[in-house]
TIMI-2910 file (N, C-alpha, C, CB; in pm, 1 decimal, decimal comma, always signed):
<rs>
+----------+----------+----------+----------+----------+----------+----------+----------+----------+----------+----------+----------+------+
!      n_x !      n_y !      n_z !     ca_x !     ca_y !     ca_z !      c_x !      c_y !      c_z !     cb_x !     cb_y !     cb_z ! resn !
+----------+----------+----------+----------+----------+----------+----------+----------+----------+----------+----------+----------+------+
!  -2860,3 !   +337,5 !  +2164,9 !  -2735,9 !   +320,3 !  +2094,2 !  -2697,2 !   +173,1 !  +2097,4 !  -2625,2 !   +408,4 !  +2155,1 !  Met !
!  -2657,2 !   +119,3 !  +1981,4 !  -2610,6 !    -18,7 !  +1973,9 !  -2467,4 !    -26,2 !  +2023,2 !  -2621,6 !    -73,3 !  +1829,9 !  Ser !
!  -2437,5 !   -132,8 !  +2092,1 !  -2300,3 !   -153,0 !  +2136,9 !  -2257,3 !   -293,9 !  +2106,0 !  -2286,1 !   -124,2 !  +2286,7 !  Thr !
!  -2129,4 !   -316,7 !  +2111,4 !  -2075,3 !   -449,1 !  +2087,6 !  -2039,5 !   -512,1 !  +2220,6 !  -1952,6 !   -443,4 !  +1994,3 !  Thr !
!  -2078,3 !   -635,2 !  +2234,5 !  -2041,7 !   -712,0 !  +2352,2 !  -1957,3 !   -829,1 !  +2306,9 !  -2167,1 !   -759,9 !  +2430,8 !  Thr !
!  -1932,4 !   -921,9 !  +2394,5 !  -1853,2 !  -1037,9 !  +2357,7 !  -1921,4 !  -1121,7 !  +2250,2 !  -1825,9 !  -1122,7 !  +2479,7 !  Ser !
!  -2051,8 !  -1103,4 !  +2227,8 !  -2121,1 !  -1176,1 !  +2121,9 !  -2089,4 !  -1119,9 !  +1984,5 !  -2270,6 !  -1172,8 !  +2145,3 !  Glu !
!  -2025,6 !  -1002,4 !  +1975,4 !  -1985,2 !   -947,8 !  +1845,7 !  -2080,9 !   -846,0 !  +1789,0 !  -1969,4 !  -1057,7 !  +1748,1 !  Gly !
!  -2091,0 !   -844,8 !  +1656,5 !  -2166,6 !   -745,6 !  +1581,0 !  -2314,3 !   -746,9 !  +1617,1 !  -2149,9 !   -769,5 !  +1432,5 !  Tyr !
!  -2368,7 !   -628,9 !  +1639,9 !  -2511,1 !   -613,4 !  +1664,7 !  -2569,0 !   -529,3 !  +1551,3 !  -2538,2 !   -547,6 !  +1804,7 !  Lys !
!  -2671,4 !   -579,8 !  +1480,9 !  -2729,7 !   -500,8 !  +1372,6 !  -2788,2 !   -370,2 !  +1424,9 !  -2837,7 !   -581,1 !  +1300,2 !  Pro !
!  -2792,8 !   -272,9 !  +1341,9 !  -2845,2 !   -142,1 !  +1378,9 !  -2768,1 !    -36,2 !  +1303,1 !  -2836,1 !   -118,6 !  +1531,9 !  Gly !
!  -2770,0 !    +82,5 !  +1351,0 !  -2696,2 !   +190,2 !  +1284,8 !  -2548,1 !   +167,2 !  +1302,8 !  -2736,7 !   +328,5 !  +1340,4 !  Arg !
!  -2477,2 !   +147,5 !  +1192,1 !  -2334,5 !   +117,2 !  +1201,7 !  -2254,9 !   +235,8 !  +1254,2 !  -2280,5 !    +75,0 !  +1066,0 !  Val !
!  -2307,6 !   +357,1 !  +1237,6 !  -2237,3 !   +473,9 !  +1289,7 !  -2232,2 !   +472,0 !  +1441,4 !  -2304,0 !   +601,9 !  +1241,5 !  Gln !
!  -2331,1 !   +409,7 !  +1505,6 !  -2338,3 !   +404,8 !  +1651,0 !  -2269,8 !   +282,0 !  +1709,4 !  -2481,8 !   +407,8 !  +1694,8 !  Asp !
!  -2222,7 !   +193,5 !  +1623,2 !  -2159,4 !    +69,8 !  +1666,2 !  -2024,2 !    +97,9 !  +1731,0 !  -2142,8 !    -25,7 !  +1547,6 !  Gln !
!  -1994,1 !    +27,8 !  +1838,1 !  -1861,8 !    +32,9 !  +1899,0 !  -1782,5 !    -80,3 !  +1835,6 !  -1867,9 !    +19,9 !  +2057,4 !  Val !
!  -1678,5 !    -47,4 !  +1760,2 !  -1606,1 !   -147,6 !  +1682,2 !  -1481,1 !   -194,3 !  +1754,5 !  -1569,0 !    -91,8 !  +1545,6 !  Trp !
!  -1489,9 !   -313,9 !  +1809,2 !  -1373,4 !   -379,0 !  +1868,0 !  -1313,7 !   -471,0 !  +1762,2 !  -1411,2 !   -458,4 !  +1998,4 !  Thr !
!  -1193,7 !   -519,2 !  +1785,4 !  -1131,3 !   -612,3 !  +1692,5 !  -1219,0 !   -735,9 !  +1675,6 !   -990,7 !   -651,9 !  +1741,3 !  Val !
!  -1271,2 !   -786,3 !  +1784,5 !  -1357,5 !   -904,5 !  +1776,9 !  -1484,9 !   -876,7 !  +1697,3 !  -1393,7 !   -952,4 !  +1917,4 !  Asp !
!  -1541,9 !   -759,0 !  +1712,5 !  -1662,7 !   -723,9 !  +1637,8 !  -1633,8 !   -717,8 !  +1488,8 !  -1719,2 !   -589,9 !  +1686,2 !  Ala !
!  -1518,8 !   -664,7 !  +1451,4 !  -1481,3 !   -659,5 !  +1310,1 !  -1461,3 !   -801,0 !  +1256,9 !  -1352,7 !   -575,2 !  +1290,2 !  Val !
!  -1390,7 !   -883,8 !  +1330,9 !  -1369,6 !  -1023,4 !  +1288,7 !  -1501,7 !  -1098,3 !  +1273,9 !  -1279,9 !  -1096,5 !  +1389,3 !  Arg !
!  -1597,6 !  -1067,5 !  +1359,5 !  -1727,7 !  -1135,0 !  +1356,3 !  -1811,3 !  -1099,2 !  +1233,2 !  -1805,4 !  -1101,1 !  +1481,0 !  Asp !
!  -1769,1 !   -999,9 !  +1155,9 !  -1843,7 !   -961,6 !  +1036,6 !  -1839,4 !  -1068,8 !   +928,9 !  -1789,8 !   -832,0 !   +981,3 !  Leu !
!  -1738,9 !  -1153,4 !   +932,1 !  -1725,6 !  -1256,0 !   +828,9 !  -1617,7 !  -1219,3 !   +729,5 !  -1857,8 !  -1276,9 !   +756,7 !  Gly !
!  -1633,2 !  -1265,0 !   +607,3 !  -1530,4 !  -1245,9 !   +505,2 !  -1537,1 !  -1107,2 !   +442,4 !  -1543,9 !  -1351,7 !   +397,5 !  Val !
!  -1658,5 !  -1057,1 !   +418,5 !  -1674,5 !   -924,2 !   +358,8 !  -1780,7 !   -846,3 !   +435,2 !  -1712,5 !   -934,9 !   +208,7 !  Thr !
!  -1781,6 !   -716,7 !   +411,9 !  -1884,1 !   -629,6 !   +467,7 !  -1917,0 !   -522,8 !   +364,6 !  -1837,5 !   -565,7 !   +602,2 !  Thr !
!  -2014,9 !   -440,3 !   +392,8 !  -2051,7 !   -334,6 !   +299,0 !  -1968,2 !   -208,6 !   +324,3 !  -2202,3 !   -302,5 !   +310,6 !  Asp !
!  -1976,7 !   -116,1 !   +231,0 !  -1897,8 !     +7,8 !   +239,4 !  -1936,5 !    +89,4 !   +361,7 !  -1916,4 !    +92,2 !   +112,6 !  Val !
!  -2062,9 !    +96,5 !   +392,6 !  -2108,0 !   +176,8 !   +506,2 !  -2049,3 !   +124,6 !   +637,7 !  -2261,4 !   +177,3 !   +513,4 !  Glu !
!  -2048,2 !     -7,2 !   +654,9 !  -1992,2 !    -66,5 !   +776,4 !  -1841,1 !    -44,7 !   +781,4 !  -2024,9 !   -217,1 !   +783,4 !  Thr !
!  -1772,9 !    -68,6 !   +669,5 !  -1628,0 !    -47,2 !   +664,8 !  -1594,4 !    +98,2 !   +695,9 !  -1571,8 !    -86,5 !   +526,8 !  Ala !
!  -1672,7 !   +189,8 !   +642,5 !  -1649,6 !   +332,0 !   +667,9 !  -1664,3 !   +363,9 !   +816,2 !  -1746,7 !   +417,9 !   +585,6 !  Ala !
!  -1766,5 !   +308,0 !   +880,1 !  -1786,6 !   +332,7 !  +1022,9 !  -1668,4 !   +280,8 !  +1103,5 !  -1916,8 !   +267,0 !  +1071,5 !  Ala !
!  -1617,7 !   +164,4 !  +1066,8 !  -1502,1 !   +107,3 !  +1136,4 !  -1381,2 !   +199,7 !  +1123,1 !  -1468,6 !    -32,9 !  +1080,6 !  Ile !
!  -1364,1 !   +256,5 !  +1003,3 !  -1247,5 !   +340,9 !   +975,1 !  -1268,4 !   +487,6 !  +1010,9 !  -1211,7 !   +330,5 !   +829,8 !  Leu !
!  -1387,7 !   +522,8 !  +1057,2 !  -1413,5 !   +661,5 !  +1096,4 !  -1438,7 !   +754,4 !   +979,0 !  -1298,4 !   +713,6 !  +1175,7 !  Gly !
!  -1493,6 !   +699,6 !   +872,2 !  -1524,3 !   +777,9 !   +751,5 !  -1676,4 !   +788,4 !   +740,8 !  -1461,9 !   +711,6 !   +621,1 !  Ile !
!  -1725,1 !   +903,5 !   +702,3 !  -1868,8 !   +921,2 !   +683,5 !  -1919,5 !   +844,0 !   +563,4 !  -1902,3 !  +1068,2 !   +668,0 !  Gly !
!  -2048,6 !   +812,7 !   +562,5 !  -2109,7 !   +733,2 !   +456,9 !  -2093,8 !   +797,1 !   +319,4 !  -2256,0 !   +712,3 !   +486,5 !  Arg !
!  -2127,2 !   +924,1 !   +307,0 !  -2119,3 !   +992,1 !   +177,8 !  -1976,4 !   +995,6 !   +127,0 !  -2174,5 !  +1134,1 !   +188,2 !  Thr !
!  -1883,0 !  +1028,8 !   +213,4 !  -1741,7 !  +1032,5 !   +175,6 !  -1693,2 !   +893,2 !   +134,4 !  -1656,1 !  +1086,8 !   +292,2 !  Lys !
!  -1737,8 !   +791,3 !   +204,8 !  -1696,3 !   +654,0 !   +173,2 !  -1738,2 !   +615,3 !    +32,4 !  -1755,6 !   +555,3 !   +274,2 !  Ala !
!  -1861,7 !   +644,6 !     -4,8 !  -1907,1 !   +610,7 !   -139,9 !  -1834,6 !   +693,2 !   -245,4 !  -2057,9 !   +631,7 !   -152,2 !  Tyr !
!  -1804,1 !   +817,4 !   -213,3 !  -1727,3 !   +899,8 !   -307,3 !  -1587,8 !   +839,1 !   -327,3 !  -1716,2 !  +1046,7 !   -255,6 !  Lys !
!  -1523,1 !   +797,8 !   -218,2 !  -1391,5 !   +734,4 !   -227,5 !  -1399,6 !   +602,2 !   -304,3 !  -1333,5 !   +710,5 !    -87,0 !  Leu !
!  -1505,5 !   +527,9 !   -283,6 !  -1522,5 !   +400,1 !   -354,0 !  -1536,2 !   +423,0 !   -504,1 !  -1645,9 !   +324,4 !   -300,3 !  Ala !
!  -1615,7 !   +520,7 !   -542,2 !  -1638,8 !   +548,3 !   -684,5 !  -1513,9 !   +597,4 !   -755,4 !  -1748,7 !   +650,5 !   -700,2 !  Lys !
!  -1424,6 !   +662,4 !   -682,3 !  -1301,6 !   +715,3 !   -743,0 !  -1180,4 !   +625,2 !   -716,1 !  -1273,7 !   +856,1 !   -690,2 !  Thr !
!  -1206,4 !   +502,8 !   -667,4 !  -1099,9 !   +406,0 !   -635,8 !   -998,8 !   +459,8 !   -535,3 !  -1027,4 !   +365,8 !   -762,6 !  Asn !
!  -1044,8 !   +539,0 !   -439,5 !   -957,8 !   +596,1 !   -337,7 !   -991,1 !   +546,5 !   -196,5 !   -966,7 !   +746,7 !   -342,3 !  Glu !
!  -1079,6 !   +447,5 !   -186,0 !  -1114,0 !   +393,2 !    -54,6 !   -987,2 !   +334,7 !     +7,6 !  -1227,3 !   +284,4 !    -65,5 !  Phe !
!   -967,7 !   +347,9 !   +137,7 !   -840,9 !   +307,5 !   +200,9 !   -804,6 !   +159,5 !   +188,0 !   -846,1 !   +341,6 !   +344,5 !  Pro !
!   -900,8 !    +73,6 !   +158,2 !   -872,1 !    -69,1 !   +137,9 !   -932,5 !   -112,4 !     +4,9 !   -928,6 !   -156,2 !   +255,7 !  Val !
!   -887,0 !   -227,1 !    -41,6 !   -935,5 !   -283,4 !   -167,8 !  -1084,7 !   -312,0 !   -158,8 !   -858,3 !   -412,0 !   -203,5 !  Arg !
!  -1156,1 !   -280,1 !   -265,6 !  -1299,7 !   -306,6 !   -273,6 !  -1326,7 !   -408,2 !   -383,2 !  -1378,9 !   -176,3 !   -299,7 !  Leu !
!  -1430,8 !   -485,3 !   -364,5 !  -1477,4 !   -576,8 !   -467,8 !  -1606,1 !   -518,0 !   -524,9 !  -1500,1 !   -722,5 !   -411,2 !  Leu !
!  -1613,1 !   -506,8 !   -655,6 !  -1734,1 !   -453,3 !   -718,2 !  -1812,3 !   -570,6 !   -775,9 !  -1699,6 !   -347,2 !   -829,6 !  Arg !
!  -1931,1 !   -592,8 !   -725,7 !  -2019,7 !   -698,5 !   -772,2 !  -2145,7 !   -631,0 !   -824,5 !  -2052,3 !   -802,2 !   -657,9 !  Ile !
!  -2155,9 !   -618,1 !   -955,4 !  -2267,8 !   -543,9 !  -1013,8 !  -2260,0 !   -398,5 !   -970,5 !  -2403,8 !   -605,9 !   -972,1 !  Gly !
!  -2364,1 !   -350,0 !   -907,4 !  -2365,3 !   -212,4 !   -856,5 !  -2325,0 !   -204,5 !   -710,8 !  -2502,4 !   -151,5 !   -873,9 !  Arg !
!  -2290,2 !   -317,4 !   -653,6 !  -2261,4 !   -325,3 !   -510,6 !  -2111,2 !   -330,6 !   -483,8 !  -2329,5 !   -447,5 !   -449,9 !  Arg !
!  -2068,5 !   -264,7 !   -376,6 !  -1929,8 !   -272,1 !   -330,9 !  -1922,4 !   -362,1 !   -208,6 !  -1873,7 !   -130,6 !   -298,6 !  Tyr !
!  -1824,5 !   -451,2 !   -205,8 !  -1797,8 !   -532,3 !    -88,3 !  -1655,5 !   -504,9 !    -42,2 !  -1819,2 !   -683,4 !   -117,9 !  Leu !
!  -1636,1 !   -503,5 !    +87,2 !  -1505,3 !   -475,1 !   +145,1 !  -1457,3 !   -599,5 !   +218,7 !  -1511,0 !   -351,8 !   +241,1 !  Val !
!  -1341,3 !   -655,0 !   +180,4 !  -1288,3 !   -771,1 !   +251,9 !  -1249,1 !   -733,2 !   +395,3 !  -1166,6 !   -829,7 !   +176,8 !  Pro !
!  -1302,1 !   -806,7 !   +491,2 !  -1272,5 !   -780,0 !   +631,5 !  -1123,3 !   -797,2 !   +662,0 !  -1355,1 !   -872,1 !   +720,8 !  Val !
!  -1054,4 !   -898,5 !   +605,2 !   -909,8 !   -908,7 !   +631,8 !   -832,2 !   -783,7 !   +589,1 !   -852,9 !  -1030,0 !   +560,1 !  Pro !
!   -877,0 !   -715,2 !   +483,6 !   -810,0 !   -592,2 !   +440,4 !   -827,3 !   -481,1 !   +543,9 !   -864,9 !   -546,3 !   +304,1 !  Ala !
!   -944,2 !   -475,2 !   +605,2 !   -968,1 !   -376,3 !   +711,4 !   -876,3 !   -405,6 !   +830,3 !  -1118,0 !   -377,6 !   +756,2 !  Ile !
!   -871,0 !   -532,4 !   +870,8 !   -786,7 !   -571,1 !   +984,2 !   -639,6 !   -542,4 !   +955,3 !   -805,9 !   -720,0 !  +1017,0 !  Leu !
!   -597,0 !   -565,6 !   +831,3 !   -458,0 !   -537,7 !   +794,2 !   -430,6 !   -387,3 !   +802,4 !   -427,7 !   -590,6 !   +651,3 !  Lys !
!   -522,6 !   -305,7 !   +752,0 !   -505,6 !   -160,5 !   +760,2 !   -495,2 !   -114,1 !   +904,8 !   -621,8 !    -89,4 !   +690,8 !  Leu !
!   -570,6 !   -177,3 !   +991,9 !   -568,7 !   -142,6 !  +1134,4 !   -453,0 !   -208,4 !  +1208,9 !   -699,8 !   -182,5 !  +1199,2 !  Leu !
!   -368,0 !   -280,0 !  +1134,9 !   -249,6 !   -347,8 !  +1191,2 !   -288,9 !   -452,3 !  +1295,8 !   -153,9 !   -244,7 !  +1254,2 !  Ala !
!   -395,9 !   -525,3 !  +1265,4 !   -440,4 !   -633,4 !  +1352,7 !   -404,7 !   -764,5 !  +1285,4 !   -594,1 !   -624,7 !  +1382,1 !  Val !
!   -335,5 !   -850,5 !  +1357,3 !   -294,8 !   -977,8 !  +1299,4 !   -398,1 !  -1084,4 !  +1325,8 !   -160,4 !  -1021,1 !  +1354,0 !  Glu !
+----------+----------+----------+----------+----------+----------+----------+----------+----------+----------+----------+----------+------+
</rs>
């Protein structure tokens, strides 16, 4: 199982990731839908369904066929300043 340490995000299965505030911040400016879903406790399939119907809990950026999730929007939803 992948875990997060003080070094931040560790690549691997995002479902197994332990998401601390620092780990989320370490993602950078944007992340993918699967990672955002894991942070928010949403399953992968449900996350893509919500994205396609514009019901994902935070604003998404659509770039071609790809969805990007702004990390600051995730932090705001989690009430992290």
